[in-house]
C-alpha positions as CSV (number, residue, x, y, z in Angstrom):
1,M,12.6,15.7,-19.0
2,E,15.1,18.2,-20.3
3,V,17.5,17.2,-23.1
4,Q,20.6,17.6,-21.0
5,E,19.1,15.4,-18.2
6,Q,18.1,12.8,-20.7
7,N,21.6,12.7,-22.3
8,R,23.1,12.3,-18.8
9,H,20.9,9.3,-18.1
10,R,21.8,7.7,-21.4
11,R,25.5,8.2,-20.8
12,S,25.2,6.6,-17.4
13,V,23.3,3.6,-18.8
14,R,25.8,3.2,-21.7
15,F,28.7,3.3,-19.1
16,D,27.0,0.7,-16.9
17,A,26.3,-1.5,-19.9
18,A,29.9,-1.4,-21.0
19,C,31.5,-1.8,-17.5
20,L,29.0,-4.0,-15.7
21,G,27.4,-6.0,-18.5
22,F,23.9,-4.6,-18.2
23,R,21.8,-5.3,-21.3
24,E,18.2,-4.9,-22.5
25,P,15.6,-5.5,-21.2
26,Y,16.7,-3.7,-18.1
27,K,15.3,-5.4,-15.0
28,V,14.0,-2.9,-12.5
29,I,12.9,-3.9,-9.0
30,C,10.3,-1.6,-7.6
31,D,9.7,-1.1,-3.9
32,D,6.6,0.2,-2.1
33,I,7.7,3.9,-2.0
34,F,8.6,3.9,-5.7
35,M,5.1,2.4,-6.5
36,F,3.5,5.0,-4.3
37,Y,5.4,7.8,-6.1
38,L,4.3,6.5,-9.5
39,V,0.6,6.3,-8.4
40,G,0.7,9.6,-6.6
41,H,2.2,11.5,-9.5
42,Q,0.0,9.6,-12.1
43,I,3.1,8.3,-14.0
44,T,1.4,5.6,-16.1
45,P,2.4,3.4,-17.7
46,A,5.5,3.1,-15.6
47,D,7.4,0.8,-17.9
48,T,7.1,3.3,-20.7
49,A,8.3,6.1,-18.5
50,L,11.3,4.1,-17.3
51,A,12.0,2.9,-20.9
52,N,12.2,6.6,-22.0
53,T,14.4,7.5,-19.1
54,L,16.8,4.5,-19.5
55,G,16.7,4.5,-23.3
56,G,15.8,0.9,-23.7
57,A,13.2,-1.8,-22.9
58,V,12.5,-2.5,-19.2
59,Q,10.9,-5.3,-17.1
60,L,9.4,-4.2,-13.8
61,F,9.6,-6.5,-10.8
62,T,8.6,-6.4,-7.2
63,T,9.2,-8.8,-4.3
64,R,6.9,-10.8,-2.1
65,C,8.2,-8.7,0.9
66,V,7.0,-5.5,-0.8
67,L,3.6,-7.0,-1.4
68,E,3.3,-8.1,2.2
69,E,4.4,-4.6,3.4
70,L,1.7,-3.0,1.3
71,K,-0.9,-5.3,2.8
72,S,0.0,-4.4,6.4
73,P,-2.3,-2.0,8.3
74,E,0.6,0.4,9.0
75,F,1.1,1.1,5.3
76,K,-2.6,1.4,4.8
77,R,-2.6,4.2,7.4
78,I,0.5,5.9,6.0
79,L,-0.5,5.8,2.3
80,G,-4.1,6.7,2.9
81,A,-6.3,7.2,-0.2
82,F,-3.5,5.8,-2.5
83,H,-3.2,2.5,-0.6
84,S,-5.5,0.4,-2.8
85,K,-4.1,1.9,-6.1
86,T,-0.5,1.3,-4.9
87,L,-1.3,-2.3,-3.9
88,D,-3.0,-3.0,-7.2
89,A,-0.1,-1.5,-9.2
90,A,2.4,-3.5,-7.2
91,S,0.3,-6.7,-7.6
92,S,0.3,-6.3,-11.4
93,L,4.1,-6.5,-11.6
94,L,6.1,-9.7,-11.9
95,T,7.3,-11.1,-8.6
96,A,11.1,-11.5,-8.4
97,R,12.5,-14.6,-6.7
98,N,15.5,-14.3,-4.4
99,Q,18.2,-15.3,-6.9
100,A,21.7,-14.1,-7.5
101,A,20.6,-12.3,-10.7
102,Y,18.6,-9.9,-8.6
103,Y,21.1,-9.3,-5.8
104,I,22.2,-5.7,-5.3
105,S,25.5,-5.4,-3.5
106,P,25.8,-2.8,-0.7
107,S,28.0,0.2,-1.4
108,L,31.2,0.4,0.4
C-alpha cells in the first residue's frame, strides 16, 4: 500500500472515531464475497492485513446467513476451486448475532 493511500485510510478512521465514536478493536463483518477475495488473493492473515489498513486492532465477524450462503450448491458452482477454502476461512471467524451493535444503517 502506498504511503499516501495509507495516510488517507488513517485520516478516515480518525475522523470516524471522533465523529461516530468508533474505537479499537474495530469490529469488521465479512461477507462471502470479501472472504472469497481474501482467499483468492492469498491475503493471510486477514486480521493483520486489515489492522495495518485501519491502523488498529480488529475483530473479524461473519453471520450465520453468510455461512449458509457459502454452503449452498449455487455458491459452490460459482466459487469453484476456492469454495472449500472460502467456507473454511468464513467458518473460522466469530459469528455475529443480530444485535443493535452490528446494525449498519442504509445510506440515504
